[in-house]
C-alpha positions as CSV (number, residue, x, y, z in Angstrom):
1,M,130.6,102.4,98.8
2,K,128.3,104.9,100.3
3,K,126.0,102.9,102.4
4,G,123.1,104.1,104.9
5,L,120.6,102.4,107.5
6,I,117.0,102.7,107.7
7,L,116.1,101.7,111.1
8,I,112.4,100.8,112.0
9,N,110.6,100.0,115.1
10,A,111.1,96.5,116.5
11,Y,107.2,95.9,116.4
12,L,106.4,97.8,113.5
13,K,103.4,96.1,111.6
14,S,102.2,99.3,109.7
15,E,102.0,99.0,106.0
16,N,102.5,102.6,105.6
17,G,105.9,102.4,107.7
18,S,107.2,99.7,105.7
19,K,106.4,101.3,102.4
20,Q,108.1,104.7,103.9
21,A,111.3,102.8,104.2
22,S,111.0,101.1,100.9
23,R,110.3,104.3,99.1
24,L,113.5,106.1,100.6
25,K,115.5,103.0,99.7
26,E,114.3,103.4,96.1
27,E,115.4,107.0,96.0
28,F,118.8,106.5,97.6
29,L,119.6,103.5,95.1
30,K,119.2,106.4,92.3
31,L,121.9,108.2,94.1
32,N,124.2,105.3,94.2
33,V,123.8,104.7,98.0
34,N,123.0,101.3,99.3
35,I,120.5,101.2,101.9
36,D,119.7,98.5,104.6
37,I,116.3,98.3,106.3
38,K,116.5,97.0,109.7
39,R,114.2,96.5,112.7
40,N,115.4,98.0,116.0
41,N,115.8,94.6,117.8
42,E,119.3,93.7,117.1
43,F,120.9,95.2,120.2
44,A,123.6,96.5,117.8
45,L,124.1,99.3,120.5
46,S,125.4,98.4,123.9
47,I,127.3,99.8,126.9
48,D,130.3,97.5,127.8
49,K,131.7,96.8,131.4
50,N,134.1,99.6,131.0
51,G,131.2,102.0,130.4
52,N,131.7,102.4,126.7
53,I,129.2,102.4,124.0
54,I,129.7,99.7,121.4
55,N,128.2,100.3,118.0
56,K,128.1,97.1,115.7
57,F,126.4,99.3,112.9
58,D,128.7,100.3,110.2
59,Y,126.9,103.1,108.0
60,D,127.4,106.5,106.9
61,F,124.2,107.7,108.4
62,V,121.0,106.4,109.8
63,I,117.5,107.5,109.1
64,Y,115.7,106.8,112.4
65,L,112.1,105.9,111.6
66,D,111.5,104.9,115.3
67,K,110.9,106.7,118.6
68,D,113.0,104.6,120.9
69,K,115.0,107.3,122.6
70,Y,117.6,105.2,124.1
71,V,119.0,103.8,120.9
72,S,118.9,107.2,119.1
73,K,120.8,108.7,122.1
74,M,123.5,105.9,121.8
75,L,123.8,106.4,118.1
76,E,124.7,110.0,118.6
77,K,126.9,109.3,121.3
78,A,128.7,106.8,119.1
79,N,129.2,109.7,116.5
80,V,126.8,108.4,114.1
81,R,124.8,111.1,112.0
82,I,121.0,110.4,112.4
83,F,118.0,111.9,110.7
84,N,116.2,113.5,112.6
85,S,118.6,114.0,115.8
86,H,117.8,112.3,118.9
87,Q,116.7,115.5,120.5
88,A,114.2,116.5,117.7
89,I,112.6,113.0,118.0
90,E,112.2,113.2,121.8
91,D,111.0,116.7,121.8
92,C,108.4,115.7,119.0
93,D,107.4,112.5,120.6
94,D,106.2,114.2,124.0
95,K,103.0,116.3,122.7
96,M,103.0,118.2,125.8
97,T,106.8,119.2,125.4
98,T,106.3,120.0,122.0
99,Q,103.8,122.6,122.8
100,I,106.0,124.1,125.5
101,I,109.2,124.4,123.1
102,L,107.0,126.2,120.6
103,A,105.4,128.6,123.0
104,N,106.3,132.0,123.4
105,N,107.4,132.2,119.6
106,G,104.2,134.0,117.8
107,I,102.8,130.5,116.9
108,K,99.1,130.0,117.6
109,M,98.0,126.7,119.2
110,P,95.0,125.5,121.0
111,K,94.8,126.6,124.8
112,T,96.4,123.7,126.5
113,L,96.7,122.6,130.2
114,P,99.3,119.8,131.1
115,G,97.6,116.6,132.9
116,L,98.5,116.0,136.5
117,L,101.3,113.9,137.3
118,C,100.3,110.7,139.5
119,Y,102.3,107.6,140.2
120,N,99.7,105.7,142.4
121,N,96.8,104.1,140.4
122,N,94.9,103.7,143.7
123,E,95.1,107.5,144.3
124,S,91.6,109.0,144.1
125,L,91.0,111.3,141.0
126,N,91.6,115.1,141.8
127,E,88.0,116.2,141.1
128,E,88.9,119.9,142.0
129,A,91.5,120.0,139.1
130,L,89.1,118.8,136.7
131,H,86.7,121.5,137.4
132,I,89.5,123.8,136.7
133,V,89.8,122.1,133.4
134,E,86.1,122.3,132.3
135,K,86.1,125.9,133.4
136,E,89.2,126.9,131.5
137,L,88.5,124.8,128.3
138,S,84.6,124.3,128.5
139,Y,82.7,121.3,126.6
140,P,83.6,119.9,124.4
141,L,87.3,119.5,125.0
142,I,90.2,117.2,124.1
143,I,92.3,114.8,126.1
144,K,95.5,113.6,124.5
145,T,98.0,111.0,125.8
146,S,101.4,113.0,125.7
147,F,102.5,109.8,123.7
148,G,101.0,108.3,120.7
149,S,100.5,108.6,117.0
150,L,98.2,108.0,114.1
151,G,95.2,109.5,116.0
152,K,95.5,107.2,118.9
153,G,95.3,108.4,122.3
154,V,93.0,111.5,121.4
155,F,89.7,111.9,122.6
156,K,86.7,114.3,122.5
157,I,85.2,114.8,125.8
158,D,81.5,116.3,125.9
159,N,80.7,116.5,129.5
160,Y,81.9,116.1,133.1
161,E,81.0,112.3,133.2
162,M,83.3,111.6,130.1
163,L,86.0,113.8,131.6
164,Y,86.0,112.2,134.9
165,N,86.0,108.8,133.5
166,K,89.0,109.3,130.8
167,A,91.0,111.4,133.3
168,N,90.6,108.5,135.7
169,E,91.7,105.9,133.0
170,L,94.7,108.2,132.2
171,K,95.5,109.2,135.6
172,C,98.9,107.5,135.5
173,V,99.7,108.1,131.9
174,P,101.3,111.6,130.8
175,H,98.5,113.5,129.1
176,L,97.1,116.9,128.4
177,F,93.9,118.7,128.3
178,Q,93.3,120.9,125.2
179,E,90.7,123.2,123.8
180,Y,88.5,121.6,120.9
181,L,88.1,123.5,117.5
182,E,84.7,123.0,116.1
183,T,85.8,124.6,112.9
184,S,88.4,121.8,112.4
185,Y,86.0,118.9,112.9
186,G,87.1,115.9,110.9
187,K,89.6,118.1,108.8
188,D,93.1,119.4,109.4
189,I,96.2,120.2,107.3
190,R,99.4,117.9,107.2
191,A,102.3,120.1,106.1
192,F,105.6,118.7,105.2
193,V,109.0,120.4,105.9
194,I,112.4,119.0,104.7
195,G,115.7,120.8,105.5
196,K,113.8,123.6,107.3
197,K,112.1,124.3,103.8
198,F,108.4,123.9,103.1
199,V,107.7,121.2,100.6
200,T,103.9,120.7,100.3
201,A,100.9,120.1,102.1
202,M,97.3,118.5,102.1
203,V,94.2,119.0,103.9
204,R,93.0,115.6,105.4
205,N,89.4,115.1,105.8
206,S,87.0,112.4,107.5
207,N,83.5,111.8,107.1
208,N,82.9,109.7,110.3
209,D,85.3,110.8,113.0
210,F,86.4,114.2,114.6
211,R,90.2,113.1,113.7
212,S,91.2,113.0,110.3
213,N,94.1,110.7,110.3
214,I,94.7,108.9,107.1
215,E,94.9,105.5,109.2
216,L,91.5,106.2,110.8
217,G,89.9,106.3,107.4
218,G,90.6,110.1,106.4
219,H,91.6,111.0,102.9
220,G,93.8,113.6,101.5
221,E,93.4,116.5,99.1
222,V,95.8,119.2,97.5
223,Y,96.1,122.3,99.7
224,K,97.7,125.5,98.4
225,P,99.0,127.5,101.3
226,S,99.7,131.3,101.6
227,L,103.2,132.6,102.2
228,E,102.2,133.2,105.9
229,F,101.4,129.4,106.2
230,I,104.7,128.6,104.6
231,K,106.8,130.8,107.0
232,M,104.9,129.3,110.0
233,C,105.7,125.8,109.0
234,E,109.5,126.6,108.4
235,K,109.5,128.4,111.7
236,I,108.2,125.4,113.6
237,A,111.0,123.1,111.9
238,L,113.7,125.6,112.9
239,I,112.6,125.8,116.5
240,L,112.3,122.1,116.9
241,N,115.7,121.5,114.8
242,L,114.1,119.0,112.4
243,D,115.5,117.7,109.3
244,Y,112.2,116.4,108.4
245,C,108.7,116.6,109.7
246,G,104.9,116.6,109.4
247,I,102.9,119.3,110.8
248,D,99.4,118.9,111.9
249,I,97.4,122.2,111.6
250,L,93.8,122.9,112.6
251,F,91.4,125.2,111.1
252,G,90.3,128.3,113.2
253,Q,87.4,130.8,112.5
254,N,90.0,132.8,110.6
255,D,93.3,131.4,111.4
256,Y,95.4,128.5,111.8
257,F,96.5,126.5,115.2
258,V,99.3,124.0,115.4
259,S,98.2,120.8,117.0
260,E,101.1,118.4,116.7
261,V,104.6,117.9,115.2
262,N,105.5,114.6,113.8
263,S,109.3,113.8,113.4
264,N,108.6,110.6,111.6
265,A,105.3,111.3,109.6
266,Y,104.2,109.1,106.8
267,F,104.3,110.5,103.5
268,N,102.5,107.9,101.4
269,E,99.4,109.6,101.0
270,L,101.0,112.9,100.6
271,E,102.8,111.7,97.4
272,K,99.8,110.1,96.2
273,V,97.7,113.1,96.5
274,T,100.1,116.0,95.5
275,G,102.2,114.0,93.0
276,V,105.4,115.5,95.0
277,N,108.3,113.2,95.4
278,I,108.9,113.5,99.2
279,A,111.1,110.4,99.2
280,K,113.4,111.7,96.6
281,I,113.5,115.3,98.3
282,Y,114.5,113.9,101.7
283,A,117.1,111.6,100.3
284,T,118.7,114.3,98.2
285,Y,118.8,116.4,101.4
286,I,120.6,113.7,103.5
287,Y,122.8,113.0,100.6
288,E,123.9,116.6,100.3
289,N,124.4,116.8,104.1
290,I,126.5,113.5,104.2
291,Y,128.6,113.6,101.1
292,N,128.7,117.1,99.7
293,K,129.4,119.1,102.8
294,P,132.8,120.4,103.0
């Protein structure tokens, strides 16, 4: 029997996350593939005394809806095909790493400065560096934690006092400083790419927040992209070697700027807004890669 595993985070409480896994399982069943949905809390992978990886899972493939880099790396070392790959998930999980990988490829992004690395919370904040940040980016500007999702860890900074306080708070947390685009206040585009092919996109709008995330109260509307936009999205997925992704794109005055790339982006709102069956497209892509490749 054909069988696959959807592995979700051990502590996942999001209704969207649970629904995403259920939708994928539903579409796989139509392809006669049995799917188990499990939390990443069983310690099914371990390293024994001889230094060998022990894998208690027995599946044809794993859809990895988690960001635990240790388990994804162990799965691949145990020769399990996972979607997305360990490296793609790790590269997208760290927002600064994503920007660096996409750089020098003709893809426009907001001007970005990496946060300073600090190991000791008792160290005094480097104010000279903060003055460089405000000179380079001007106000308002954005501070983001390098790791985070659903709009969490993204802060709009309007003056030096706010910059100092937030930078001091995040001093020992990986973060970055980024240009703020007023033209994209409360709105952006979430584009989906599967198998390096553009699928669909929606505009996300918020009436009460500079962030447009659905989980923060935003709502989606159908977006009809240009051919240039589609090519940009496919190029991003190719560079990051993603089987599946959601790309967050900001509005400039007359152009687009890539903000983030999400390897485990939720598609529930997108399916509802566009009528496109994302789960079916992703399930079919995985099926073809696992069962129909020579």
